[in-house]
Each structure stands twice: as structure tokens, then as C-alpha cells.
MDTraj code that builds the backbone (N, CA, C; nanometers):
import mdtraj as md
import numpy as np

residues = "MET ILE GLY LEU ALA ILE LEU PHE ALA THR ASP TRP ILE TRP PRO GLY ILE LEU VAL LEU VAL GLY VAL THR SER LEU VAL GLY ALA TYR LEU GLY GLN SER GLU ARG GLU ASP ASN ASP ILE PRO LEU ARG VAL ASP ASP PRO THR GLY VAL LYS GLU GLN PRO ALA VAL ARG TYR ALA ALA GLN CYS ALA SER CYS GLY ALA ALA THR PRO GLU GLU GLU ARG ASP GLY ALA ALA GLY GLY PRO LYS ALA VAL CYS GLY PHE CYS GLY SER PRO LEU ALA GLN GLU GLN".split()
xyz = np.array([
    [7.6426, 4.8749, 6.8963],
    [7.5635, 4.8611, 6.7776],
    [7.5766, 4.7197, 6.7206],
    [7.6967, 4.6660, 6.7311],
    [7.7170, 4.5293, 6.6816],
    [7.6348, 4.4314, 6.7651],
    [7.6312, 4.4548, 6.8952],
    [7.5516, 4.3695, 6.9831],
    [7.4050, 4.3733, 6.9489],
    [7.3523, 4.4916, 6.9166],
    [7.2115, 4.5021, 6.8774],
    [7.1857, 4.4308, 6.7455],
    [7.2796, 4.4420, 6.6530],
    [7.2635, 4.3726, 6.5252],
    [7.2596, 4.2215, 6.5454],
    [7.3432, 4.1717, 6.6345],
    [7.3442, 4.0276, 6.6636],
    [7.2124, 3.9863, 6.7287],
    [7.1603, 4.0690, 6.8182],
    [7.0332, 4.0369, 6.8844],
    [6.9181, 4.0323, 6.7840],
    [6.9138, 4.1279, 6.6921],
    [6.8075, 4.1276, 6.5918],
    [6.8223, 4.0098, 6.4959],
    [6.9450, 3.9736, 6.4615],
    [6.9678, 3.8639, 6.3672],
    [6.9300, 3.7290, 6.4278],
    [6.9526, 3.7126, 6.5579],
    [6.9220, 3.5848, 6.6236],
    [6.7835, 3.5829, 6.6847],
    [6.7096, 3.6943, 6.6782],
    [6.5754, 3.7056, 6.7344],
    [6.5743, 3.6736, 6.8849],
    [6.6746, 3.7230, 6.9542],
    [6.6898, 3.7008, 7.0977],
    [6.6877, 3.8370, 7.1669],
    [6.5849, 3.9173, 7.1380],
    [6.5794, 4.0573, 7.1803],
    [6.5629, 4.0716, 7.3317],
    [6.4568, 4.0115, 7.3877],
    [6.4273, 4.0423, 7.5274],
    [6.5345, 3.9981, 7.6256],
    [6.5673, 3.8749, 7.6423],
    [6.6701, 3.8502, 7.7441],
    [6.8084, 3.8943, 7.6964],
    [6.8269, 3.9006, 7.5651],
    [6.9574, 3.9377, 7.5116],
    [6.9944, 4.0816, 7.5405],
    [6.8953, 4.1709, 7.5449],
    [6.9253, 4.3116, 7.5718],
    [6.9809, 4.3291, 7.7122],
    [6.9329, 4.2475, 7.8069],
    [6.9851, 4.2545, 7.9436],
    [7.1302, 4.2085, 7.9496],
    [7.1602, 4.1016, 7.8780],
    [7.2978, 4.0525, 7.8736],
    [7.3877, 4.1555, 7.8065],
    [7.3401, 4.2173, 7.7000],
    [7.4176, 4.3182, 7.6283],
    [7.4474, 4.4389, 7.7175],
    [7.3488, 4.4837, 7.7927],
    [7.3705, 4.5972, 7.8834],
    [7.4713, 4.5600, 7.9910],
    [7.4611, 4.4405, 8.0470],
    [7.5542, 4.3972, 8.1495],
    [7.6963, 4.3862, 8.0981],
    [7.7135, 4.3259, 7.9816],
    [7.8474, 4.3112, 7.9241],
    [7.9059, 4.4487, 7.8909],
    [7.8246, 4.5372, 7.8368],
    [7.8715, 4.6719, 7.8041],
    [7.9152, 4.7468, 7.9298],
    [7.8404, 4.7322, 8.0379],
    [7.8762, 4.7983, 8.1637],
    [8.0062, 4.7441, 8.2190],
    [8.0230, 4.6133, 8.2167],
    [8.1464, 4.5537, 8.2686],
    [8.2680, 4.5951, 8.1866],
    [8.2558, 4.5939, 8.0557],
    [8.3678, 4.6343, 7.9705],
    [8.4005, 4.7820, 7.9921],
    [8.2983, 4.8659, 8.0030],
    [8.3214, 5.0082, 8.0281],
    [8.3885, 5.0330, 8.1617],
    [8.3498, 4.9594, 8.2647],
    [8.4123, 4.9755, 8.3959],
    [8.5564, 4.9289, 8.3929],
    [8.5829, 4.8202, 8.3214],
    [8.7198, 4.7681, 8.3140],
    [8.8108, 4.8644, 8.2378],
    [8.7629, 4.9171, 8.1276],
    [8.8440, 5.0078, 8.0474],
    [8.8557, 5.1461, 8.1107],
    [8.7610, 5.1834, 8.1952],
    [8.7630, 5.3148, 8.2588],
    [8.8595, 5.3254, 8.3744],
    [8.9057, 5.2134, 8.4271],
    [8.9995, 5.2172, 8.5382],
    [9.1363, 5.2552, 8.4858],
    [9.2042, 5.3415, 8.5585],
    [9.3382, 5.3812, 8.5186],
    [9.4275, 5.3863, 8.6416],
    [9.5548, 5.3742, 8.6183],
    [9.6517, 5.3836, 8.7262],
    [9.6678, 5.5290, 8.7654],
    [9.6965, 5.5525, 8.8923],
    [9.7171, 5.6880, 8.9399],
    [9.8539, 5.7358, 8.8928],
    [9.8559, 5.8528, 8.8355],
    [9.9796, 5.9094, 8.7869],
    [10.0380, 6.0030, 8.8913],
    [10.1671, 6.0300, 8.8798],
    [10.2358, 6.1156, 8.9766],
    [10.1862, 6.2594, 8.9731],
    [10.1381, 6.3044, 8.8581],
    [10.0938, 6.4431, 8.8489],
    [9.9465, 6.4613, 8.8851],
    [9.8790, 6.3549, 8.9300],
    [9.7414, 6.3687, 8.9758],
    [9.7396, 6.4457, 9.1067],
    [9.6502, 6.5411, 9.1158],
    [9.6385, 6.6213, 9.2370],
    [9.5171, 6.5727, 9.3142],
    [9.5347, 6.5320, 9.4402],
    [9.4180, 6.4888, 9.5175],
    [9.3264, 6.6075, 9.5472],
    [9.1988, 6.5789, 9.5568],
    [9.0993, 6.6814, 9.5838],
    [9.1097, 6.7257, 9.7290],
    [9.1150, 6.8559, 9.7488],
    [9.1195, 6.9122, 9.8835],
    [9.0068, 7.0127, 9.8953],
    [8.9241, 6.9938, 9.9955],
    [8.8095, 7.0823, 10.0138],
    [8.8297, 7.1630, 10.1412],
    [8.8339, 7.2934, 10.1254],
    [8.8440, 7.3834, 10.2394],
    [8.7059, 7.4369, 10.2712],
    [8.6895, 7.4844, 10.3925],
    [8.5630, 7.5454, 10.4306],
    [8.5593, 7.6868, 10.3740],
    [8.4810, 7.7103, 10.2681],
    [8.4827, 7.8424, 10.2048],
    [8.4194, 7.9515, 10.2901],
    [8.3375, 7.9148, 10.3848],
    [8.2703, 8.0163, 10.4647],
    [8.3552, 8.0636, 10.5810],
    [8.4531, 7.9839, 10.6205],
    [8.5366, 8.0199, 10.7340],
    [8.4662, 8.0045, 10.8670],
    [8.3505, 7.9397, 10.8670],
    [8.2737, 7.9216, 10.9900],
    [8.3319, 7.8043, 11.0679],
    [8.3627, 7.8298, 11.1903],
    [8.4134, 7.7228, 11.2754],
    [8.2964, 7.6526, 11.3420],
    [8.3197, 7.5305, 11.3842],
    [8.2130, 7.4531, 11.4476],
    [8.1692, 7.5198, 11.5771],
    [8.0401, 7.5320, 11.5927],
    [7.9845, 7.5978, 11.7094],
    [7.9869, 7.5034, 11.8296],
    [8.0086, 7.5568, 11.9493],
    [8.0062, 7.4709, 12.0675],
    [7.8650, 7.4181, 12.0933],
    [7.8584, 7.3045, 12.1563],
    [7.7290, 7.2430, 12.1854],
    [7.6633, 7.3121, 12.3037],
    [7.5311, 7.3188, 12.3003],
    [7.4541, 7.3731, 12.4123],
    [7.3550, 7.2671, 12.4581],
    [7.3108, 7.2805, 12.5787],
    [7.2123, 7.1882, 12.6352],
    [7.0938, 7.2715, 12.6810],
    [6.9741, 7.2275, 12.6393],
    [6.8529, 7.3008, 12.6755],
    [6.7915, 7.2424, 12.8016],
    [6.7065, 7.3209, 12.8646],
    [6.6445, 7.2834, 12.9921],
    [6.5575, 7.1586, 12.9776],
    [6.5450, 7.0848, 13.0872],
    [6.4656, 6.9621, 13.0871],
    [6.3161, 6.9913, 13.0855],
    [6.2771, 7.1121, 13.1299],
    [6.1362, 7.1505, 13.1298],
    [6.1216, 7.2895, 13.0699],
    [6.0088, 7.3100, 13.0050],
    [5.9768, 7.4403, 12.9488],
    [5.9474, 7.5377, 13.0632],
    [6.0036, 7.6590, 13.0555],
    [5.9816, 7.7588, 13.1602],
    [5.8398, 7.8153, 13.1546],
    [5.7749, 7.8103, 13.0384],
    [5.6413, 7.8683, 13.0249],
    [5.5315, 7.7734, 13.0709],
    [5.5337, 7.6477, 13.0212],
    [5.4230, 7.5570, 13.0508],
    [5.4627, 7.4392, 13.1393],
    [5.5935, 7.4181, 13.1610],
    [5.6387, 7.3098, 13.2477],
    [5.6437, 7.1728, 13.1809],
    [5.6224, 7.1663, 13.0507],
    [5.6266, 7.0379, 12.9800],
    [5.7698, 6.9858, 12.9737],
    [5.7846, 6.8545, 12.9807],
    [5.9171, 6.7933, 12.9761],
    [5.9724, 6.7984, 12.8333],
    [6.1019, 6.8259, 12.8215],
    [6.1694, 6.8261, 12.6924],
    [6.2265, 6.6870, 12.6683],
    [6.1944, 6.6229, 12.5547],
    [6.2506, 6.4907, 12.5271],
    [6.4039, 6.4953, 12.5248],
    [6.4679, 6.3882, 12.5689],
    [6.6134, 6.3829, 12.5810],
    [6.6831, 6.4096, 12.4476],
    [6.6277, 6.3571, 12.3375],
    [6.6930, 6.3742, 12.2079],
    [6.6862, 6.5176, 12.1567],
    [6.5990, 6.6007, 12.2141],
    [6.5875, 6.7400, 12.1720],
    [6.6603, 6.8350, 12.2659],
    [6.7282, 6.7849, 12.3666],
    [6.7940, 6.8714, 12.4645],
    [6.9318, 6.9186, 12.4203],
    [6.9936, 6.8547, 12.3189],
    [7.1259, 6.8942, 12.2723],
    [7.1135, 6.9736, 12.1431],
    [7.1989, 7.0727, 12.1256],
    [7.1980, 7.1530, 12.0042],
    [7.3296, 7.2260, 11.9879],
    [7.3414, 7.3069, 11.8847],
    [7.4607, 7.3869, 11.8597],
    [7.4307, 7.5316, 11.8941],
    [7.5322, 7.6037, 11.9387],
    [7.5130, 7.7412, 11.9834],
    [7.4651, 7.8322, 11.8703],
    [7.5129, 7.8130, 11.7499],
    [7.4734, 7.8984, 11.6391],
    [7.3574, 7.8427, 11.5589],
    [7.3083, 7.7266, 11.5968],
    [7.2033, 7.6599, 11.5202],
    [7.0655, 7.7136, 11.5540],
    [6.9625, 7.6488, 11.5006],
    [6.8267, 7.6935, 11.5293],
    [6.7931, 7.6739, 11.6771],
    [6.7170, 7.7626, 11.7299],
    [6.6804, 7.7565, 11.8718],
    [6.5743, 7.6495, 11.8931],
    [6.5853, 7.5794, 12.0046],
    [6.4879, 7.4764, 12.0386],
    [6.3631, 7.5428, 12.0963],
    [6.2476, 7.4886, 12.0601],
    [6.1217, 7.5406, 12.1120],
    [6.0446, 7.4270, 12.1768],
    [5.9557, 7.4613, 12.2660],
    [5.8718, 7.3645, 12.3350],
    [5.7760, 7.3007, 12.2345],
    [5.7607, 7.1689, 12.2441],
    [5.6715, 7.0989, 12.1541],
    [5.5246, 7.1207, 12.1854],
    [5.4946, 7.1750, 12.3033],
    [5.3554, 7.1939, 12.3440],
    [5.3085, 7.3383, 12.3260],
    [5.3859, 7.4334, 12.3807],
    [5.3394, 7.5722, 12.3723],
    [5.4138, 7.6558, 12.2685],
    [5.5283, 7.6076, 12.2188],
    [5.6006, 7.6780, 12.1136],
    [5.6950, 7.7869, 12.1621],
    [5.7092, 7.8031, 12.2925],
    [5.8006, 7.9065, 12.3423],
    [5.9437, 7.8545, 12.3385],
    [6.0416, 7.9452, 12.3234],
    [6.1818, 7.9026, 12.3186],
    [6.2260, 7.8404, 12.4513],
    [6.3069, 7.7359, 12.4425],
    [6.3581, 7.6701, 12.5619],
    [6.4832, 7.7435, 12.6124],
    [6.4959, 7.7499, 12.7431],
    [6.6125, 7.8133, 12.8040],
    [6.7324, 7.7196, 12.7952],
    [6.8515, 7.7777, 12.7845],
    [6.9733, 7.6982, 12.7833],
    [7.0215, 7.6758, 12.9254],
    [7.0695, 7.5534, 12.9520],
    [7.1256, 7.5235, 13.0832],
    [7.2633, 7.5862, 13.0937],
    [7.2987, 7.6250, 13.2111],
    [7.4302, 7.6856, 13.2329],
    [7.5328, 7.5834, 13.2709],
])
top = md.Topology()
chain = top.add_chain()
for i, resn in enumerate(residues, 1):
    res = top.add_residue(resn, chain, resSeq=i)
    for name in ("N", "CA", "C"):
        top.add_atom(name, md.element.get_by_symbol(name[0]), res)
traj = md.Trajectory(xyz[None], top)
């Protein structure tokens, strides 16, 4: 508020407001920093769902229905993830053994 009063008194509103915002941000960041105390508990995040990572699967290089080639970037997936489908006919792709 004091900064705004100074800006209005000196008639330096437009560029002064930018300087005031910058100085206020720097002072707030400096004062907001604190030393870590011994009783601070670090954040620990557990997997609440209990789902383990699914093994990777590899899909066929060609669609079994129409014979279209499967792009290399679409051939890898996860076992529990969404099933890959052919980009041309829409049928599900077979998994390689």
C-alpha cells in the first residue's frame, strides 16, 4: 500500500507498478524461505491402488484382418493397458509371443 501511495504521489503509475510488483515478489520470496527443521517430515507418496506395473507387450507387425503394417511406435504397450487396434480397419492387433 505504501508503494502504491508513492506511485500516485510521484505520478509514476505505469512503469512504476511493474517495478513495485517485481520488488514485492522478490521480498516475498526472500522472506518465504526458511531453514529445514529437524521435525520436518518429508513427503512420501505410496501407491494407493496397490497396482503393480504391468509387463510390456509387443503387438504384431501386421494386422491379421487386413494385412496393414503397424507403425513401429504403436507396436509396444502394457499388458493391462488399452488394446492396440489397426489404424485402417479398426480390428484389435494380435500380441506377439
